C-alpha positions as CSV (number, residue, x, y, z in Angstrom):
1,E,51.5,-42.4,-115.1
2,M,47.9,-41.6,-115.3
3,R,47.9,-39.6,-112.1
4,E,50.5,-37.2,-113.5
5,R,48.7,-36.9,-116.8
6,L,45.5,-35.9,-115.2
7,R,47.3,-33.3,-113.0
8,G,48.9,-32.0,-116.2
9,M,45.5,-31.7,-117.9
10,R,44.0,-29.7,-114.9
11,V,47.0,-27.4,-114.9
12,L,46.7,-26.9,-118.6
13,L,42.9,-26.2,-118.4
14,N,43.7,-23.7,-115.7
15,D,46.4,-22.0,-117.6
16,E,44.0,-21.9,-120.6
17,L,41.1,-20.5,-118.5
18,K,43.5,-17.7,-117.1
19,K,44.1,-16.5,-120.7
20,V,40.4,-16.5,-121.8
21,A,38.5,-15.6,-118.5
22,P,41.2,-13.7,-116.4
23,D,38.3,-12.3,-114.2
24,H,37.5,-15.9,-112.9
25,D,39.7,-18.0,-110.6
26,F,39.8,-21.7,-111.7
27,S,42.8,-22.5,-109.5
28,H,40.7,-25.3,-107.5
29,L,41.2,-27.3,-110.6
30,V,44.9,-27.6,-109.9
31,R,44.3,-28.4,-106.4
32,A,41.8,-31.3,-107.3
33,T,42.8,-34.9,-107.5
34,G,41.4,-37.8,-109.3
35,M,39.7,-38.4,-112.7
36,F,36.8,-35.8,-112.1
37,C,36.6,-32.4,-110.8
38,F,34.0,-29.7,-110.4
39,L,34.2,-26.7,-112.7
40,G,32.0,-24.5,-110.4
41,V,29.8,-23.2,-113.0
42,T,25.8,-23.1,-112.7
43,E,23.5,-25.6,-113.9
44,D,22.4,-23.1,-116.5
45,Q,25.8,-22.6,-117.8
46,V,26.3,-26.6,-118.0
47,N,23.2,-26.6,-120.1
48,R,24.6,-24.0,-122.4
49,L,28.0,-25.7,-122.7
50,K,26.1,-28.9,-123.8
51,K,23.7,-27.1,-126.1
52,D,25.7,-24.6,-127.7
53,Y,29.3,-26.1,-127.6
54,G,28.9,-29.9,-127.4
55,V,30.7,-29.9,-124.0
56,Y,29.1,-32.6,-121.9
57,L,29.2,-32.7,-118.1
58,V,26.9,-33.4,-115.4
59,G,24.5,-30.6,-113.9
60,S,26.8,-30.3,-110.9
61,S,29.6,-29.2,-113.4
62,R,31.7,-32.2,-112.8
63,I,33.9,-33.1,-115.6
64,N,36.0,-36.1,-116.6
65,V,39.5,-34.7,-116.6
66,A,40.7,-37.9,-118.5
67,G,38.8,-36.4,-121.5
68,I,40.9,-33.4,-121.5
69,T,43.7,-33.4,-124.1
70,P,46.3,-30.8,-125.5
71,A,44.2,-30.9,-128.6
72,N,40.9,-30.0,-127.1
73,V,41.9,-28.0,-124.0
74,K,41.8,-24.6,-126.0
75,Y,38.3,-25.2,-127.2
76,L,37.2,-26.4,-123.8
77,A,38.4,-23.2,-122.2
78,E,37.1,-21.0,-124.7
79,S,33.6,-22.7,-124.5
80,I,33.6,-22.3,-120.7
81,A,34.6,-18.6,-121.0
82,A,31.8,-18.0,-123.5
83,V,29.1,-19.1,-121.0
84,L,30.6,-17.3,-117.9
């Protein structure tokens, strides 16, 4: 079911972020529901994600969880960690 997949991807992203950015708490990702959630990074960091890593999200740091896959979650987490 899609809801379970989305939850699984939020958990996977949180787990990867714990590895690469242990000083930051992204546990809110796991508590979120639905297809979208907020990373909680600044607009400046969002712009760096777009420009330097090809990670596209809106200025408020809202991401489409459906776009996260086991194949890209490590790159996504590493990119987020790089702009923190």
